[in-house]
N, C-alpha and C positions, 0 to 999 in steps of 0.2 A: 504494499499500499504506499502510495506517495502523496504527501500533503504539500505540493508545490504552490498552489494557489495561482492567482493571476498576476502577472507583472503589473505593478502600479503604473498609472499614467501621469503621476505628479512628480516624477523624479526629474533630476537635472538641476541646473542652476538658473534662478530667476532673480534679477537685480542683486547679484552677489550672494545670494542666499540658497542653501539647500532646502528642500521641503521641510516643514515643521514635523515634529514627532506626533503621532496620534496620542490620545489620552492614556492608551494602555502602556504598562511599564516595559514592553518588549522593544524598545528603541533607545538609542543614545545619539546625541548630536552635539557637535562642538558649538553650534549656533543657537542651541536651545538656552533659555533663561532659567527654567526651573531645575531644582536639584535632582529629581528623579531621572531626568533625561540628559543632563549636562555632562559632557566629557571635554577634556582639554584637547585642542586641536594638535595636529602633529606639527612640530616646529623644526626649523633647520637654520643653521648659520651661514650657509653659502648664499650666493645671490639666487634669486628665483630662476634665472636662466640656467644656472648650474643645477638647481634643484630639479627642474623639469625642462629639459632642453626641448626644443621644437621637434626634434627627431622622435620624441616619445615621452611618455610619462615616466620619468626615472629619477624620483627624489630618492637618493641612496638606494637605488634598485627596488623602489617601491613595487613596480610592476612584477619584477621577478619574485619578491617576497609573497605578493598575493598569489602569483601562479604556483608558488611552492607550497601553498596550503592546500589541504586535501579538499576534494569535491568543490573546486572553485571554477568559475567560468567568467572571464572578462566579457561583458556585453557591449560596452561602448567605451571608447578612449579618445581623447583629444589632447591638445597641448596643455590644457589646465583642468581636465576632468577625467576621472575615471570611474566606471560603474561596474561592479561585479556581483555575481550571484554566488552565494555559499549555500550548499545543501548539507543538512544534517546527515550523519551516518545512519541514524535510526529514524525510520519513517519518512525521510526525504523532505523535511521541512525546509523551505527556502528563505534566506535572509537576503535583502538588498542592501549592498554597501557601496556608498559613494565617497569619493575623495575630490576635493576641489581646491586648486592652488589659488589661495586668497593673496594676491600680490600686495594689497594694501596692508594686510596684517602680518606679512611675511611668515605665513603659516598655511598648513594644508588643512582645510575644514573637513570634517568627517561626519558621516551619518550611517548608522547601521540599524536596520529595523527588520523585525520578523514580519512576514506577510500574513501569517495566520496566528490565531491563539491570542492569549493574554499575556502570560508569563513566558520568558525565555531563560529562566533560571540564570540570568547574568551572562549568557553567551555572547550577546552583542557587544557588551562592554569589555568582556574578556578578550574578544577577538581584536578589538582596536588596541587593547593594551599589549597584546602579543605582537601585533604589527609595530607598535611604537617601539618595544623592546629589541625587536629585529632590526629596526632602522638605526639604532644607536651603535 
């Protein structure tokens, strides 16, 4: 049995912002104001050009790190945006994970959200923290 759900139609960057988290606790976003959903953005000390060169989304090999994680599929990527789907090993739940190079903040904004259900048992927050650790 697979609980993939439908791909959301509100993903991407609009006016420098990723989509807001829903009211459910199964989402984290570096652009969220509330404590339940808030997570720190990914930061870097190099220039944005070095962090994400036009040739591809490669902040300290961010794309390679994402691809190295199990059951991951990159759906969309551009010079300053990457969207990937992560599938759970059990039951095939899908999480939508976005990374946006915010040149003004010198940071990579992140959003990780489960498509279905209410609780994610902290999986989305843990995923972003794992990626953050691998970037250092």
